[in-house]
N, C-alpha and C positions, 0 to 999 in steps of 0.2 A: 626782463620777462619775455620781451619780444625775441631777443637773441636765443633764449632757452627754447622757446617754442619753435623757432626756425631750425635749431640744431637737432631737435628730436627727429623730424622726418629724415634728416640726413643720416643720423646714426642708425635709424631703423633700416633705411635703404642700404647703407653699407653692410650691416649685419646680414640682411637677407641676400645681398649680392654675394657675400662670402659663402653663405649656405649653398646658393646656386652653383658657385664655382666649384665647391667641394663635391657636390653631386655630379656635376659634369665630369670632373676629374676621375671620380670613381667609375662612372659609367663608360667613359671613353677608354679606360684601360682594358680594351678588348683582349680576349685570349688569342693566342697565336693560331694560325691556320693549321689544319691537320695535314699530315703527310703519310703516305703509305708506299711501301715497296721502293723507296728511294735508294739511290746509289750511295753506299756508305764509304767504300774505298775501292781502289783498283791497283792492279799490278801489271804494268808500271803505273805509278801514281800520276795524277794530273800534273803536267808540266815537267815531268822527270826527264832526265837524259840517260839514255841507255847506250853503252858502248860495246856490249858483248852480244853473243848470239841470242836471238829472241824468236821463239816459235809460237807463242800464244799470248793473249791478253786475258786477264781474269778480272771480271767486274763483280764486286760483291754488293748485293742488294739486301735490304732488310727482310725480304721474303723471296721465295722462288719466283723467277720470271715466268711469264706465260709460255706455254709450249710453242705458240706461234710467234714468239718475239722475233724481232728483226735486229740484226747486228751487221755493221759494215766497217771495215778498216780501209782508209784511203791513204795512199802513199804520197810522196812529195810531187810526183807528176800528175796527180789527180786520178790515177787508176786505183781500182780496188785490189787489195792483196789478201782479203780474208778467204778462208776455205772451210766454212761451216762453223757451227758452235754446238755446245752440249752443256748440260747441267753438271756442276762440280760438287764435290763434297763440302758441306758446311764447315766453317772454321771460325774461331773467335776473331772478332774485329780488333784491330789495333787500338781503336778508341770507340767506346760505346756511343751510340747515337740515340736521340730522343725524338719520338713522334707523338702526336696528340690525337686523342679520340674523344668523341662526344659520348658521354655516358650520363644518362638521366638529365640531359639538358645542360651539362657542364663539360668543359674540356678538361681531360685528365691526361697527364703525360705518361708515356710508356717508353722505357729505355730498352735498347737492344744491344746485345753483346755478341750476337752470332750473325755472320754474313753468309748469304747463299750465292755462290758464284755461278756466273755464266762464263764458260771458257770458250773464247773465240780463237780459232786456229789461224795463224799467219802462214800463208803459203810461201812467201819469200819477201825479202827486203830489197827492193830494186835499187835503192840509192840512199845515202845518208840524207837526213833532212827531217822535217816534221811530219809525223803521222797522226791521223785523227781517227777516233773510234766513235761511231754514232750508234745509238740504240733507241728502240721503240718497243714498249711492252705494255701490258695492262695489269694494274694492281688488283689485288683480291677484292677491293671495294668497287672496282670498275673504273677507276681513274686512270688516264694514260700516264705512263712514265717514259719520258724521253729526254735526251740530252746528248752532249758531245764532250769528249775530253781529248787532249792531245799529249803526245810525248815526242821527244826528239831522239833520233837514232844517229849515232856518230861512228858506228862500226863499218865493216866492209859490206859490200853488197852481196846478196845471196841469190842463187839461181832458183827459178821456179821449178816445181816438180814436172816431170815429163808428162806432156799431154794436158797440163792444167790450163784452164782459161779463166780470165777474170770474171767473177760472177756479175750478172746483169739483172738479177731478180729484184723485184720491188716488194714492199711489205705485203703481207697477207691482206686482201681486201676486207675481210671481216675485222681484222685488227684496225685497219684504217677507219672503217665505218664506226667501230666502237669508240675510237679515239675522237673522231669528229663529233660523235653524239654527246661526248662528255666535255666538249669545249676545249679550253686551253689546258696545257699540261702543267705539271708541278715545277717545270724548269723554264717557264715562260718569262720573258722579260716584260711583258705587258701585263696582265692580270692573271694570276696563277690560281689554280684550284688546290694546290698542295704546297707545303713549304719544304725547303731543303731540310734534310735530316741534320739536326744540330748535335754537336758533341755533348756528351753527358758524363756524369760521374760514373766511375766504374763499379757502382754498387748494385746495379740493376740485375735482375734475373735475365736469363736468355730469353729471346723472343720466340714465340711460336712460329711454326712454318708459315701459316697464313695469318696476316694481320686482320684485325676486326675492321668492319666497314667504318669509313670516316664520315664526317658530318656533311659531306657533299661538296659540290663545286664551290670554289672561291673561299672555302673555309669560313664563310660567314654564318651568321645565325639565322639565315633565311630572309626571304623577301619581306616578311612582316616586320622584321626589325627595321628595314629601310623605310617602310611606310611610317613606322613610328618616328624615325629620325626626320622624315620630311614634315610630319605633323609638328614636331618640336620646332623645326626651323620656321615654319609659318607662324607658330605662336610667338616665337622670339621676336620675329620682325614686327608682327602686329603689336606686341607688348611694348617694344621699344618706341614705336611710333606713338602709341597712346601715352606712354610715359613722357615723351618729349613734347608732344603737342597739347595734351589736355591738362594733366595735373599742374605742371609748372605755370602755364598761363592762367589756370584757374586760381592758383595761389596768388599770383600777382594781382589779378582783378579783385579778389576778395580783400586783399590787404589794402588796396586803394579804395575800396568801397566802404571800409570801416568808418563809422562816424567819427568826426574830428572832435577834439576837445572844445568846450564852449569858448575858451579864450581865443581860439583861432578865428572864429567868425566866418568860417567857410562852410558852404553847404556840403552835405555828405556826398552828393552825386557829382560835384564839380570836377573831381579828379578822374572819374571813370567814364566820363561821357564822350567827348569828341575824339576824333582820330589824331588831333594834334597833341594830345597828352602822351604820357609815358606808355599807357596801355595801348593807345593807338599806334605808337611807334613799334611796340612789341608785336602787334598783330600784323602790321603791314610793312615793316621794315625789311631790309635786305637779309637780316639774320634768319628770317623764316624760310628763305628760298633754299631749294635743294642744292647742296654743294656740288659744283662741277657739272651740272646738267641743266638743261632748259626744258621747255615744254615738249620738245621733240625727243628728248633723251640723248641729244648729241653732246659730246664733251666739248668744252670750249678750248681745251688744250689737247694736242695730240698725245695720247698716252704713250707710255714707254713699253718696249718689248723686253723680254728677258732672255738672257743667254747664259745657261748654266748657272742660274742663280744670280747673275749680274744684270742690272737694269740697263737696257740699251734703247735709246730713242729710235723709233721707226721714222725715219725722215721721209719727206715727200719729194726728195731730190734724187734723180738716178745716180747710181754709183758706177764706178768704173767696171767695165765688163771685159771678158776675154775677147780676142780678135774675132771670134765667131759671130758675135752680135755686132752688127754694123750700125743699125738704126739707133739713134740716141734720143730723139725728141719724145718726151712723154707728157701727155696732157694731164694736168692736175686741176682739181676743183678747189675753189676757195672755201674754207670752212664756214659754216653758217654760225652766226652768233647765237649763244644760248639765250633762250627766252627768259624773261623775268617772270617769276611767279610770286604769288602772294604768300604771306605767312600763314600759320595755322590759326584756327579760331582761338579766341581768348578765354574760352571756358565759361560762357555765359550761363551755363546751367547751375553754377554754384552761386546762390544768391544770399545765403545766410552769413552774416558777419562771423568771422572766426571759424567757419566750418570748413574752409578750404584746406587747412593743415590736417585736420582729422581725416578728411576725404582722401587727401593725398597719401597719407599713411595706409589707409585701408586699401587703396588701389595698388600701392606698391606691394603690400603684403599679399593681396590676391594674385597679383601678377607673378611675383616670384614663386609663391606657393604653387600656382598653376603650372609654371614652367618645370618645377621639380617633379610634380605629379606626371606631367606629360613625358618628361625624360624617363621616369621610372616605368610608365606605361609602355613607351616605345621599346625600352629594353626588355620588359617582360614579354611583350608580344613577339619580339625577336626570338627570345628563348623558347617560347611556346612553339613558334614556327619551326625552330631548329629541331626540337625534340618531338614535334607532333607527327611527323611523317616517318614511316618505317619502311624498311625493305621487306622482301618476302621472308627473310630469316628473322625479322623482328628487330634488327639493329637500327637505332635511330640514324637518320640521315637528314641533311638539309636540302631544300629544293635547289636545283641548279639556278645560277643567276650570276650576273656580272658584279664585280666588285665596285663599290661606290667610287665615283670620281674618275672612272675609266670608261672609255668609249667601247664597251664590249660589243654592242650591236654594230658599231661602225667598223671595228677592227683597227688595228694600229696602222697596218700597211707598211710599217717600217720594221725591218729585221736588223736590229742594231749590232754594233760592234761587240766584241767579246767581253765577258766579265772576268772574274779571277779564279773561279773554282769550277769543279765538275758540275755543279748545279746551276751556275750562272754563266756557263761558257758560251762562246760565240753563237749568236743566232739560235739559242735554244728556244726560240719562239715556236709556238705550236702552229701546225698547219691549219689555219682558219680560212674562211672565205676570202678571196682576193678582194681588195678594196677598190674604190673608184668607180664601182658599177652603179652607185646611187648619187643623186644630187644633194641629198640630205642625210646627215648622220650626226649622232651625238648632240642634237639640239641645234645644229648649224646647217645652213643651206647655202649652196653656191648659186648666186644670182647673176647671170651674165647680162650685160646691157646690149650686146650684139650676139646674134645667133647665126649670122651668115656674112659672107664677104665675097667679092669677086675673085676669080682665079688670077694669080700673079700680082695682085695689088697688095700694098702694105697699108694696113689700117691699125689704129690704136684699139687693141682688144681691151675692153673694160669690163669689170665685174666687181661684185661685192660679196662678202661672206656675212650672211644675215644670221643673227643669234635668235634665241627663243623669244627675246623681247622685241623682235621685229626691227631691230636697229642694227646697222652695220657694225661688225666687230672691228676694233681698231688696235687691240693689244695682241701681238703675236710674238712668240719666242723665236729668237734667232737660232736656227738649226743649220749647220754647215754653212755658216757665214751669211745666210739670207733668212728673212722672216717668212718667205713663201717661195716655193718652187712651182713653176707652171710647166707641165709636160704635155706636149701635143703629139698624138699618134693617129694615123689614118685607120679607118676600120679594116683595111687590108694589111695592117701592121707596117705600113710604110710612112714616109714623111715625118719621121721622129724629130722633135725639137725639145730642148730643155732651156726654158727662159726664166728670167727673174724680173717680174713686174715691180713697179714702185707704187706706194700707197699715198694718196692724198689725205688731208686731215679729216675728210668726211668719211673715210673708209673705202673709197673707190680706188681699186687697183687698175693699172693700165700698163700695157707693154706693146711695142710694135710687133705685128704678126703678119707674116707673108706665107701664103699657102699657094704653091704653084699649080697643083693639080685639082680639078673638080672632084667632088666626092664627099663622103662623110668622114668626120674626124671626131675624136674624143679628146676633150681638154680636161686635164687633171690639175686640181689645186692641192698641193702637198704642203701641209703647214702644221704648226702646233699653236693653237690659240690659248691665250691666258684667260682663264675663266674669272668670274666675279669673285670666286673664293681664292684666287691667286694661284691655282694649280694649272699645270700645262696639260692640254688635251690634244694629242696628235690625231690628225684626221687626213684622209684623202677623199676629196669629193670630185665627182666627174660630171661633165655635161656634154651634150652633143653639139657639134658645130658643122655647118654645111657650106660647101662651095658649089654653087650651081654649075651645071654643065654636064656634058657627056663624060661618064666615068668608066675607065677601064681598070678593073682591079689588078693589082700586082700579085703574081703567083708567089707564094711563100717559098723561099729557097730551101733546099734540103739541108739537114744538119751537117755542119762542117766544123772541125776543131780550130780552124784558122779563119781570120778575116783580114781584109785590107782596109786601112784608114789612112788616107793620104800616102806618104812614103813609108808607112810603117806596116809591119806584119804583126798581128796580135793573135796569140794562141790562147784558147780557153781550155783549161784542164779541170776535170772533175766529173762526177757522176751524179747529176741531179736525181733526187729520189722523192717520191710523193710521201709527204708526212714525216720525213726524217731530215734533220739538219745535216748538210754535207758541204764541204768546202769547194768553192769555185775559184780557181787561180788563173790570173791573166798576166801574160808576159808580153812585153812590147819590145820589138826588135826592128832595126833598120839595116838592111843588107846582111842579115844574120848576126849582127852584134846587138847586145842589150842596149836599151836606150835609158838615159837618166830622166825619170819622170819628175814633174813639178807638182806641188800640191794644187789642187783645184777645188775651191769651195771647202777648204780645210782638210782635204783628204787626197790620197794619191789616185783616186778614181771613184766613179759612182756607177752603179748598176741599176737599171730599170728593166723589169721583166713584165711583159704584158701577155695575157692569155688570149689565144685565138677564140673568136666567137663572142663572148660577153665582154671582152676587153678588160678583164680583171687585172688589177695593177698591183705590183709588188716592187717597192723601192728598197733595195737591199744595201745597207751601209757597210762599208769595208772596215777591215782592221786599221787601226790608227797608223801602223808602220808597215813597211814592206816586209815580207817574209821570204827569205832567200831570194831577194831581188824582185819579187812579184807582188801584185796586188791580190789580196785574198778576201773573198766574201763568203758569208755563210748563208746558204740558201735553203729554205724549206718550201718545196713546191706544194701549193695548196691542193692540187687535184691532178688526175690524169689529163692529158691533152697536149696540144702544141703551143709553144710559147715563142715569143721573140724577145731576145735579150739585147739591150743597148748599153754598151760600156763606154763611158766618157772618161777621157784622160787628157792631160795637158803636157805639151812639150814646147819649150821656147816661147811661152806666152800664148800659144794657140791651142784651142780645144778641138779634139778629134773624137769621133764616135765610131766604134767597131760594133757591128751587128751580127747576131747569131740566131739560128733556129734551134730550139730545144724540143725534142719529140718525146713526150711521155705518154703517148696515146695508148 
């Protein structure tokens, strides 16, 4: 009988858990994000090789592009070769595409079989090699449409028209303002507001000229939905704590408090009294202590970092560095032992014999039922939030907002290497605010332990990254061979350094730092932290640092296409454009001959771009391999202004830095 009674709550708990899992599975099958005006195909196609004469590029979108759309074609040498664009005649798509629209609170697919071309004229083809086509437009629903595709030309070079000059125009300011106002684009590598057009079955009707408005930024169901999910999370955590701490202990106490048989000769309360009994052990034993943490919330073991899905231990020992970093000593702090904590209460509120099992069942039923209701409520609120707001035309839209799990307010700060298609191609990141201008973002804060140091002295610069729980973060993903990159730049955009600190077990980072000149500096921590949910959150946090003394600002040099770094001449080719992704190509030579580059931090080069004034930071990652013997980056300038670009590369084990001024004022 006792076994049967003990099995009943387990069976009920299992059944209710199954119901909860099914509800979560249904609700988490969220509909895809909506997309509008996306690029459906192109001629030449993405990644194609062209060996014959080419006078134009045709980009086919699922609706007509805006009249003030911007297009640019960049040749192998970094110069523009486009000569204007125009609308073309619609034609059937090679493969229909599907986009999604919010109709009466639900996402409904719409398939397109007609493409609306933008015809970009090519003035000439100066050389064989890779050409890139960048575009920025505005969809009918107000979302920005931007991206880049490439093709390779293997034919003979063609001459430019008489009197033709490479265009230098930037996108229409009203287009840029509208794109910035709608956040990231549908081709962003970071949080996107629209999804790439997906191939569909060829049974759909042709699309109208202008697509209906989409559900809004991020394709989500609105901020109310995320409020609902936050509520659900809180209820889940509280419920699990209640389940583990109260009912189980209560059950044990009640079972031990049940009167014994007369033949036993023991008093009913003899087993439930002192702490030396089984109940006392359950209440105060080590089993009740929180796993892996103490009173201060510090882990007893250094957690591991992640690198591309692989767990990598973040050691507190300095690793080998290139020849540029000469100081090796790094101070580390001993980890503090985790404090022991007491176990949960033993459920003294259940006094009636035999009542603990029934109470446990009731609590479990109420808990799981409440979770299901909370899930349904959160999902319903999200649907109402998505369908509740309308545009002037009466079409439902969702409020703009960031996608969950992404540091939308913080910005990524990283413009990553290319993808594989026209919608995920290199650096299709939207032009957002430059990062590193704030000390806190995404729930994390950069906490320096030193704010000043003498000129010319080498000190151990120490800092922590503090999470929302006010504890130092200790789990970082390895990005480009390091869990954290520390970049130092003077307020006059001089004194650049790219350092790699080491982390002690208590989350304190340290690195030797020497600053030769007095003045103000900005120190950036560029990293991806692993959150409690196991996701990677890329952040760039910045803090000011001061070297006392008389400061004479360095005048920013004028823009030049070449720079000298040690014995090398480094050329920068490309046309940086505000709000549009463009390739930046760097070639390294010594005495006029190309130099064989070595990988540095997992790549053939690294590019840091800092904006004059607010010191906004952009760390642009390169393509994985050399392109025509050069290092290629995809840069989206976030705003007009002057920038300083720092290109790091490695030759024969030594790291060099070439510096450039970019003027987009």
